[in-house]
C-alpha positions, 0 to 999 in steps of 0.5 A, a space after each residue: 293367383 288372381 284373388 281380388 278382395 272386396 270392399 274393406 278387406 285384405 288378402 294376407 299370406 300367413 307367416 309359417 307356424 314355428 317348428 321349434 321353441 326358443 330352446 331348441 325343442 322340436 314342436 309337433 304340428 299339433 302344438 303351437 298358437 294359430 298364425 297371427 302374422 302375414 304379409 299383404 298380398 292385395 287390398 280391396 278398393 275401399 281399404 284406403 277409403 275414408 274413416 266409417 263411424 270414426 275409425 280411422 284407416 292404417 295406410 296399408 300397401 302391398 307387401 307390408 308385414 301385419 299383425 292381426 287379431 286371432 280369430 279374424 277372417 276367412 282361411 283359404 288354402 291355395 296350391 298348398 298356401 294358407 291365406 286369410 282374407 281378412 277386414 282392415 279394421 281386424 289389422 293391429 299393427 304393421 310389423 317392422 324389423 327397423 325400430 321406430 324413431 324416437 320423438 323429437 321434443 322442441 328445444 325449448 317451450 314457447 312462453 
């Protein structure tokens, strides 16, 4: 697949929809929320650009697992896989299995 996003857009492979609930109940295809997370496959040329009208960039990389807004972007299917093309500003978080390090405080405050 050679899908190159334009401008500040990002191509994301959506995470698969859950087929089982936390309690072990099998869910039909019609149940469940829309996908709001996935893995970045490609970045447009303006993704790492400067801030626009006070918005800050996130600093995304190919391979990052991200959470994005529910109804953002355009959904496309290629070879049975679902992809979403969204704007960088619609990404709300980078998802990581590792917990974030705790902030360190200075040992003594200046006088």
